C-alpha positions in Angstrom: 150.8 107.9 86.0 148.6 111.0 85.5 148.6 110.5 81.8 147.5 106.9 82.1 144.9 107.9 84.7 143.3 110.3 82.2 143.4 107.6 79.5 141.3 105.4 81.7 138.6 108.0 81.9 138.9 108.7 78.2 137.5 105.3 77.6 134.6 106.1 79.9 133.9 109.4 78.2 133.7 107.7 74.8 130.5 106.1 76.1 129.0 109.5 76.4 128.7 109.6 72.6 125.6 107.5 73.1 123.9 110.6 74.5 123.8 112.1 71.1 121.8 109.5 69.3 119.2 112.1 68.2 119.1 110.7 64.7 118.4 107.1 65.8 115.1 105.6 66.9 115.1 103.9 70.2 113.4 100.7 69.1 116.0 98.1 70.2 113.6 96.8 72.9 116.4 95.8 75.3 114.7 94.4 78.4 117.4 95.7 80.8 117.0 99.3 79.7 115.1 99.8 82.9 117.1 97.6 85.2 115.2 97.5 88.6 118.5 96.8 90.4 119.9 100.3 89.5 118.6 103.8 90.1 117.9 106.0 87.1 120.5 108.8 86.8 119.8 112.1 85.0 122.9 113.7 83.9 124.0 115.9 81.0 120.5 115.7 79.4 120.5 111.9 79.5 118.7 109.3 81.7 120.4 106.0 82.3 121.3 103.2 84.7 124.9 102.1 85.2 126.7 99.3 87.0 130.3 98.4 87.4 131.6 94.9 88.0 134.2 93.8 90.5 137.8 94.0 89.5 138.5 90.4 88.5 142.0 88.8 88.7 142.8 85.4 87.2 146.5 85.6 87.8 147.2 86.6 84.3 145.0 89.7 83.8 142.9 92.2 85.6 139.5 93.1 84.1 136.2 94.8 84.8 133.1 95.8 82.9 130.9 98.9 83.0 127.4 98.7 81.6 125.2 101.7 80.6 121.5 101.3 79.8 120.3 104.6 78.3 116.6 105.4 78.6 116.7 109.0 77.1 117.2 110.7 74.8 117.3 107.3 73.1 117.2 103.7 74.3 120.7 102.1 74.0 122.9 99.7 75.8 126.6 100.4 75.8 129.0 98.0 77.6 132.8 98.4 77.8 135.3 96.0 79.3 138.9 96.9 80.3 141.4 94.1 80.1 144.9 94.5 81.6 147.5 91.7 81.2 150.4 91.6 83.6 153.4 89.4 83.9 156.3 88.5 86.1 159.8 89.8 85.5 162.6 87.3 84.9 164.0 87.6 88.4 160.6 87.5 90.2 159.4 84.3 91.9 156.3 82.6 90.4 152.8 83.1 91.7 150.9 80.6 93.9 149.2 77.8 91.9 145.4 77.6 91.3 144.9 75.8 94.7 146.0 78.9 96.5 149.1 77.2 97.8 152.6 78.4 96.9 154.8 76.1 94.9 157.4 74.4 97.0 160.3 76.2 95.3 158.7 79.7 95.4 156.9 82.1 97.7 153.9 84.2 97.1 154.7 87.7 95.9 153.1 91.1 96.2 151.4 91.9 92.9 151.2 95.6 93.3 154.6 96.2 91.6 154.0 93.9 88.6 154.1 95.7 85.2 151.0 95.8 82.9 152.1 94.5 79.5 148.9 95.3 77.5 145.6 97.2 77.9 142.7 96.4 75.7 139.2 97.9 75.7 136.2 96.2 74.2 133.1 98.3 73.6 129.8 96.6 72.7 126.7 98.5 71.6 123.1 97.3 71.3 123.0 98.4 67.6 125.6 98.7 64.8 124.8 102.3 64.1 125.6 103.2 67.7 128.9 101.4 67.5 129.8 103.1 64.2 129.1 106.6 65.6 131.3 105.9 68.7 134.0 104.4 66.4 134.0 107.6 64.3 134.3 109.8 67.3 137.2 107.8 68.8 139.1 107.9 65.4 138.6 111.6 65.2 140.1 112.3 68.6 143.7 113.2 67.9 144.8 114.1 71.4 147.8 112.2 72.8 145.5 110.6 75.4 143.6 108.7 72.7 146.4 107.0 70.8 145.7 103.3 70.1 148.1 100.8 68.6 145.0 99.4 66.9 141.3 100.5 66.8 138.9 98.2 65.0 135.1 97.8 64.6 133.2 94.6 63.8 129.5 95.1 63.7 128.4 96.2 67.2 131.8 95.7 68.8 134.8 98.1 68.9 138.2 96.9 70.0 141.0 99.2 70.9 144.6 98.4 72.2 146.5 101.2 73.8 149.9 102.0 72.5 151.9 103.5 75.3 151.3 102.2 78.9 153.7 104.7 80.5 155.0 102.3 83.2 151.5 101.2 84.3 151.6 98.7 87.2 149.1 96.3 88.9 148.6 98.8 91.8 147.9 101.7 89.4 145.1 99.7 87.7 143.6 99.0 91.1 143.7 102.7 92.0 142.1 103.7 88.7 139.4 101.1 89.0 138.6 102.3 92.6 138.3 105.9 91.4 136.0 105.1 88.5 133.9 102.9 90.8 133.7 105.7 93.4 132.5 108.2 90.7 129.8 105.8 89.5 128.7 105.0 93.1 128.5 108.8 93.8 126.3 109.4 90.8 124.0 106.5 91.9 123.8 107.8 95.5 122.9 111.3 94.3 120.2 109.9 91.9 118.8 107.7 94.7 118.6 110.7 97.1 116.8 112.8 94.4 114.4 110.0 93.7 113.5 109.5 97.3 112.9 113.3 97.7 110.6 113.3 94.7 108.8 110.2 96.0 108.2 111.9 99.4 107.0 115.0 97.6 104.5 113.0 95.5 103.1 111.1 98.5 102.9 114.0 100.9 99.3 114.9 100.0 98.2 111.3 100.6 99.8 111.3 104.1 97.7 114.2 105.4 97.8 113.8 109.2 96.6 117.3 110.1 93.7 117.6 112.4 90.5 118.1 110.3 89.5 121.7 110.0 86.3 122.4 111.8 84.4 125.3 113.5 83.9 122.9 116.4 86.2 124.2 119.2 88.2 121.4 120.7 85.6 118.9 119.5 82.9 120.6 121.6 79.7 121.8 120.0 77.9 124.9 121.4 74.4 123.7 122.1 73.1 127.1 123.2 72.6 128.5 119.7 71.1 127.0 116.5 73.4 126.4 113.6 73.0 124.9 110.1 76.0 125.4 107.8 78.2 123.8 105.2 81.7 125.0 104.5 83.8 123.5 101.7 87.1 124.4 99.9 89.7 122.4 98.0 91.2 120.8 101.2 88.3 120.5 103.7 84.6 119.9 104.2 82.6 120.8 107.3 78.9 120.3 107.9 77.4 121.5 111.2 73.9 121.4 112.6 72.8 122.4 116.1 69.2 122.4 117.5 69.2 124.3 120.8 65.6 123.2 121.6 66.5 119.6 121.3 69.8 120.1 123.1 71.5 118.1 120.3 74.1 118.8 117.6 76.3 117.2 115.0 79.4 118.2 113.1 81.1 116.3 110.2 84.7 117.4 109.5 86.8 116.0 106.6 90.2 116.7 105.1 90.3 116.1 101.3 93.0 114.8 99.0 94.1 116.7 95.9 91.7 114.6 93.8 88.8 115.3 96.1 88.7 112.0 97.9 88.4 111.9 101.7 91.8 111.7 103.5 90.5 111.8 107.1 87.4 112.6 109.0 85.5 112.8 112.3 81.9 113.2 113.4 81.1 115.0 116.7 77.7 114.3 118.2 76.8 116.4 121.2 74.2 115.9 123.9 73.3 118.0 127.0 73.3 114.8 129.1 76.6 113.0 129.6 74.8 109.7 130.1 73.2 110.0 126.7 76.6 110.6 125.2 78.0 107.5 126.8 75.1 105.4 125.6 75.4 106.7 122.1 79.2 106.0 122.1 78.5 102.5 123.2 75.9 101.8 120.6 77.8 103.4 117.7 81.4 102.7 118.6 81.4 99.2 117.1 79.2 100.0 114.1 80.1 98.1 110.9 79.2 98.5 107.2 77.5 95.9 105.1 80.9 94.2 104.4 81.5 93.8 108.1 84.3 96.5 108.3 84.4 98.8 111.2 83.1 102.3 110.3 85.1 104.1 113.1 88.7 103.5 114.0 88.3 105.3 117.4 85.6 106.6 119.7 86.0 109.0 122.6 83.6 110.7 125.0 84.2 114.1 126.6 81.3 115.2 128.7 78.3 115.3 126.4 80.4 115.1 123.2 81.1 111.9 121.4 83.9 112.1 118.9 84.1 109.3 116.3 87.0 109.1 113.8 86.3 107.3 110.5 88.4 104.3 109.5 90.3 104.3 106.2 87.9 101.7 104.7 84.9 103.9 105.5 86.6 107.0 104.1 87.4 105.1 100.8 83.7 104.5 100.3 82.6 108.0 101.0 81.4 110.5 98.4 80.0 114.0 98.7 76.5 112.5 98.1 76.8 109.9 100.8 78.1 112.5 103.3 75.2 114.8 102.6 72.8 111.9 103.1 74.3 111.2 106.4 74.2 114.8 107.4 70.5 115.3 106.4 69.5 112.0 108.1 71.2 113.2 111.4 69.5 116.6 111.1 66.1 114.9 110.8 66.9 112.7 113.8 67.9 115.7 115.9 64.9 117.7 114.9 62.6 114.8 115.8 64.1 114.9 119.3 62.6 118.3 120.1 60.3 118.0 123.2 56.6 118.3 122.3 55.2 118.5 125.9 57.0 121.6 127.2 53.8 123.7 127.0 51.9 122.7 130.2 48.7 124.6 129.2 48.6 122.8 125.8 49.2 119.5 127.5 46.3 120.1 129.9 43.9 120.8 127.1 44.9 117.8 125.0 45.9 115.3 127.7 42.4 113.7 128.2 41.8 113.4 124.5 45.1 111.7 124.0 44.5 109.3 126.9 41.0 108.5 125.7 42.3 107.8 122.2 45.0 105.5 123.6 42.4 103.6 125.7 40.0 103.3 122.8 42.8 101.8 120.6 43.9 99.4 123.3 40.4 98.1 123.7 40.0 97.3 120.0 43.3 95.4 119.7 43.1 91.7 119.1 46.0 89.7 120.7 45.7 86.9 118.2 46.1 86.9 114.3 48.4 89.8 114.2 47.8 91.9 111.1 44.1 90.7 110.7 41.6 93.3 109.6 39.3 94.0 112.6 37.3 96.9 111.0 34.0 94.9 111.2 34.2 94.8 115.0 34.0 98.5 115.5 
């Protein structure tokens, strides 16, 4: 049995000759060279997909087919079919008929002990030169495990009939098939696991869920000291501005993908007054872009700090230029909020002039015909 078992795998090893098609050009254009139903296996310097059929039994023969689709080093399709004929001995009862019911004069038998009377292998290649190379290799193998009663080639097809079956039985064929299938399934499982690991490795930078790097401690800005800085490296960008006189501050913090695009980001806007923060959060929380998409996916208020996290759609539209524009606009807005009436002496000197000017302007206003030139009335 051991000898027959090795012979089975000798047929499979003959297919490995296809790995050495260095002198051939892979231009056969087989559509199934990249079969999406099978994972690509990388083994012994080759890349290929492989599938094995079920073990078919038609009550006269057992058969199964293994198909290799090589992608590298050359494109090639190699398919081999094993066909085992079995028969009943003279003193054995007949098998059940095609309906599955036993003939009246007989009973079903256990097939496992039935002898195999012939074993034929049919190898089909996608090109004649591949088949010829495999045929030459098989003819040159002179080991006692590779003896064929006949070995013939016809174009792309090689047909071999084994000479000595060494007492092979139905159950031995089933066992050999199961072992070959297990080996193929193991190769596929290993390749699938490796492919998943590579996929996770490639997508990891895109799945950056780390908290954006920022010099804002726990999403709180220190409003007691002025700050105006930009920090940037390959993975992050932080822009901070604090105006202590205005009692306002802002900090933009982003994580960057490997290609420089924006992976995640938040903006912290700080007020000295908690009510101002709540009002700002209410007005900005549902802000939308010109396409009607939400700019922020979440908004939270912590004392005088409003923390807004950008949505994925908003991040997709961001560029370094647009972020700088936002930052500079916010700086101007905060600077404009600096109180101008905190010098009482200055207010006293200028207060009457300002009031007189306001009264003078209000007296000259015309309620009707808005926008009309009233210069002739002065």
